[in-house]
N, C-alpha and C positions, 0 to 999 in steps of 0.2 A: 445362508448358501456360500458357501465357499469361495475367499476368495477367487477372482480367474488363477491361470499358473503365469506366471511372463516365461517371452520367450527365451526358453536359455542360454546361458550365456555359453562362448566361446571355450571348448575346454583347452585347460592351459597349457598338459602334455599337445597336443594337439596343437595347439597354433603358436606351440616354438618352431613345428618346422614345416606349419602353412604358407601356402602360398598369399602373401603381402599383398594390399592393391595395389598399385601406381605408387608414388610420391608426386607424381600432379597432378594428384585425383581431389579436389575438396576431402572437408577431415570430416565434414558429415557425409559425404557418399562414403568413407572409408570405417564410419564409426556404424553407419547400419552392415557394411559388406561384411563388416569382421563379428556384430554382430547377431544377425539375422542369415548369413548366408546372403543378399543380393543386395541391389543398388537402392531397391526400393524397401516404402516403410511397410510394416505390418501390420493386417491388418485387425483395425484395434478392437474389444468389444462392439465396439458403437455403430463402427463399418458398415457393416454385417445389415445391420435396418439401415442403414443413410446411406449406402453407397459414397462414402464419403467422408476418407482418417482423421478430415483437417476437422471434421463438425463446424463444417460451416454454415456462419449465420444466412439467415435470407440477407443479411445489409450485405455479402457479398456481391448481391447478383442483383441491388436496388436500383437502376437508372433515374431513378425523379431526380430532381433537383437534387433535393435535399439529400440523395441515397449518393451522389457525386459528390458535392462540397464535403459530405467525410468522409470515402473515398481521399478527396486529393491531402485533407484536413490531415488523414495519414499514410500519405504516402511523404509528408512537410516535415515529418519525424523520424519518419524508416533510418535515418542510415542511424539517429541514437536509439534507436531502439533492436536488444539482444538481449536473448533469451542466456539463463539460468539453470544448472544442473547443479545437488553436491549430493553425496554420499554418503555415509558413516562406513567408515573402515573397509572400503571395500562392497560393500555391502550392496549387489544390486537393487535388490528388493528396499532398503533404504535411502532410493532416490526418488529426491525432489525437485521437481521443477518448476519456475516459474522465470519470469520478466522483469526486467532490469532498466535502467533508461544513463544514457550518457552524462556528468551533469559538469564534467572538471576533466583538466589539460592538464597530469604538473610531470613537466618534459615528454619522456617516451612512456608515460602510461597515462591511461585513462579512467575518472574516479565515474562505477557503476553505481546508482542509487537503487534499492530494490525492498524488498519486504524482511525485515529480519525474522521469517516463518521460513526461510530458508532455509537456518539454520537452529529451528527451536525443535525440542522436540514436541512431533503431533497432538503428543496424548497430555500436553500439557501448555494452560497458558502462562508459565511465568520463567521454567528451565530453557536452557540450549544444549546442544549434545556436546559432548569434549572438543576444544575446536580443535586441539591437532590433531585429532580422527577424521575431522570432514575433511572431505577431498574437493573442490569447486572450479565446475566448468564452465566457460561464456561461447556460447555461440552467437560469433560477431555478424552483421548484414550480410558480407558478404561469404557466408557460408562456413569460417575459418573457427576451427577452437583451439581456441589456447589458456590457461593455465587460471584461473582467478588466488588473488589474496584478501583475503577479509580485511578492511581496515577498522570496521568501525560498526557494534552493530547498540544497539538501543530499546529496548522492550515494550520503552513506556508507550515509544510511537512509535513501535515495531516499524521500526525501521534498519538498515542495514546500506552500506557502502561497501564494495570492492573492485580491486584496481588491476588490472591488464597491461601488461605491457604488447605495443604489438602497433605498430606500420601503417593499419587499416585508416581507411578513409572513414572517420566517425564524427557525426553533428554535434555538438554540445548542446543541448538546449540551456533554456533561460527560465529558472524559477521563477517569473516576477508575480507581483501580490497581483491579485485582480480586485477589482471597487470593494468598496468595506458592505456595497450593495450589493453583488450581486448573485449571491445568491436566493434573494428573499422574490423573486419570480422561478418559473420552471425554464431552463434553457439547454435547448437538443445536445448531445457528447456524444461521443462513443471513447469507448474504452478497447485499447490498445495492444496483442500482447505480441509474442513469436514464438511459434514453435518447437523447438529443440530436436524434435527427432527432422523437422521437413528442414528449417528454417522462414518458414512463411510465414509470415504475418497473419495477421487474425483481429476480426474487432468485429466488438460491438455495440450497437447503438438504442439510446436510450434518452431519457432526460435527467435533468436534477430534480431530486423529490425533497418535499416539505413534508419528514417526516426524521423521527428521530431515529437513529439506527437500535437497538437491540443488543449488542456486541458494547462492550462496559471502557466506551471511550467517546466523553463529553464530545472531541473537538470531530469526530467521525461525521460526516455525510453520508447521502444516499443518494442514486441513480439507477432509472427504470431496465439500465442493462443486463438484459439476463443470463447472468453465469451459471445459473443453477442446472438443473438439470437437462442433461441433453438427450437421454433414453431412460425408459422401465424396462424392464428384465420382464421374463415372461415368469419369474418367480415374483415381481410385481416390486421390487427392491431395486433401489432407483446407481446409475451409473453417472460422475461425476467424471469429469474429463475439461474441464475451464476453472484448470487451479493455474492454469497458466499464465492467466489475467492477473495471480495476483504479484504484486509490484509493478503494474506496467503502468501507463499512463492512462490518464480520462481528460479526455480533449473537446474542446466545443469545436463550431464548423467555422468556426475564423481561426481555425489551430492554435490555439493559449490552453495555456495545461491549467486546466483544473485540478486536479488533484493523484494523486496514488491509488488505483483498484486493491482492496483485498477480495473477501469473500464470507456472505455469512447465506444461511437456507434459505432466506423468499425472496430477496433485496441486494441491494451492491455495494455497500460501503465502502469510500474513500478518506485517507489525509489528505484534507486541503493544502494547496500549493502553499497557502502563504508559513505552512505549519512546518512542511518535507522543504523547503524553501531555508528554512531558517536552522537546520537544521544541516542542512548543509553547513551553513553558513560560520553555525557552531563548532562543526567540528576541522573547519580551516582555521580558524582562529583560535581555541583551543585545544582541537584531538580528542573534544567531547561534549554532551550535549552538557549545558547546564541547567539542570532545573528547575526553575522557580518552584520554591516549598510559596504555597499557596492553600491550596488543595480546596476553593473552593467548587462546589459541585452545583451546577446547571442546568438550563437547557434555553435556548434563544422564544423573546413568548412569542415568533411567528410559527411555532413551530409545535403548538400549545392546541388545543380540543377547542374547539367553541365556548362551550359552557362557561371552559378556568376563564381564557379572556374574556368575556362577555362581564365575569364576575372582577375582573382590573379592573374594566372599564367602565366599570358600577363605581369608580372613584373618581374620575378619569376626564376632566372634557374631551378630549381627543387617547384614540391610541396610544399608550406608550412606547418605544422604543428599548428593548435592550435585554436581559437576561434573568432569569428567576432562580435565585439561588434556591438549590433544595437540601443540598448537602454541606455544610464546615465540618471538618475530623477538629478532632476536642485539639488535636497535638497542634493547630494552627489558630484557633478558636482567637488567638492574645495580637496574633496579626490581622486581622480582619477590620481593626478598626469601630467594634460594634455591632456590625452587620450580623446580621440575623435570618437563619431560610424562612423562607417566604415573602423578606426584599430583593429589589430590581434596579438590578445593577444598569444603568441611563447610559455615563457616560466614565468614561476613562483619562484622565487627564485631559478632559475636553475634547476628547473626544467620542464619534455619540456610538453606542455599541449594537452590532447586528447579533453576535452570533460568538460560541464561546469558542471558536476555533480564533476568530478576532479577537477574544481576550487573550488566547495562552499567545499567538503572536505577539502581541506585547509585551507580554509577561516576560517573555524571551529575552525580546529585542531590552528589557527594563536589565537582567542577567548580560547584555553585553558589559555594562557601565559599574559591576557586581566589582566591589573587589574583596580581599578574603573573607569573605562570609558575610561581610557588612550589610545590615538591608540600604534596597533602595524603593524608598518611598514613592506612590503615586496617589492622587486624591479619585478618590471617586463620589462620584454624585447619584444617591439614594435614593430611590419612592419605597416607603411604606406600608401597601396598598392597607394593613389591617388599621390603621388615623387617617391614612390620606397624610403623611408628612412628608416632605422632603429634609436629604440635611446630606455634607461632604463627609465621606470617611476616609482617612491614611490609611494607606494598606500598606503594610510591613515586605514587602517581598525581597526576599530571601535565596540562598543556593542551597537546594537537594542535598546534604551529603552524601556520598555515596554509598549505596544499599539500604535509603532510607525509605524509596520508594514507597513500600507498602503503607505508612502511614500516612498515604495519602490515596487509599483506596487505588493500587495501583494498578492502571489499564489491563485489562487483558482479552489475547486476538487468537481466544482458540476458535480451531479449524471448525466445519462442521464433518457431523461423524456420519459419515453414508455410510452404508453394508458394502462396497466395494469401491474401489480406487483401480484404474488404468497406470501404470508406468512402466515406461520401456526401460528397459536393463540400461547400464551404460558403462562399460570399462574407461577408465583412464589410461590412455594410451595413443602416441602419435602424433602427438600438439604439434599444431605450426600458428603462425603467429602472421 
């Protein structure tokens, strides 16, 4: 089936002499009127069968105690949540919309943390569009539209920071670490997004899920907030309309930030807050993210299948906590202190390990004190199940030189490939601040 034809963009020649909306109207209204000829949003392909152009989740109308707590949690961060849209060379069909969060103020500028998917080529896991041809627009909580400037992006962790200059009353969130054992038990959570066309907040409820993400990033965790198909077309093709949740917050019912959402075909992966927070911290301190060159790939023991965990438990009087080492690239094996695939990290510098995200956060912390590409030595307590031994390994962690992430099995963040997407066209005009 051919992709649906998006609403036609305004004719440039006709627009020159057309009556423009009054200046005192909100930018989102002006944007809709200039694009679609009315103050109302166009009916998306999904709305014809659901009667709701915002693809509203049943969580919206859940007034149980937990449902009310979820709504309150979302409202507590509402002044921080913005919508972003990017297009390439002014081509409406290239428009990608997602969500971002205000994480810092620098004078008149607000910094917005979002996903690097905003500028990625959608058919590639490792390339971005020519940045000089990308235009970024940000819809603020007050529905005003401002121009965005890309300050930083990192394809390994799939994060980006966009700056906007505005006087709006924006709330800066705090990307605080959660307890290291936070993810050992399922926790009710809410995914948050803001829809660009309407400016409305969107939410999806679920819980953290003890399963390994199928995407190529060890640090990713998974929630059951269902982002995937909202509608099945008559020809059985799937309509994806929830990509706006990419880059948005995942929060728990106490309003604590849990991570930043991505999307996959069957589950909702998210980058834990301790990684997101350190990406921001590195950028503020160094103007970039200092990638640790260690390259060990592994998974948390509590994520293993029961049959595999049982084999390990036969060697020890109680189930160990830690990370099972699955791969060590040859280029970094000399820095791993004799650690081999099949070994288990239980502690790093005396701290009990629970997840690859926790390990990465500690390695990023080590990079803060690294000077002139010199190694930082960390001590790892290691179990070797095949012979039941325990030993201490000295890990030599150095900063990865720019352009060398490929030797570390560079993370891939490819979008799922549905048969159809729904994008509203965007014209870059008439900004307010």
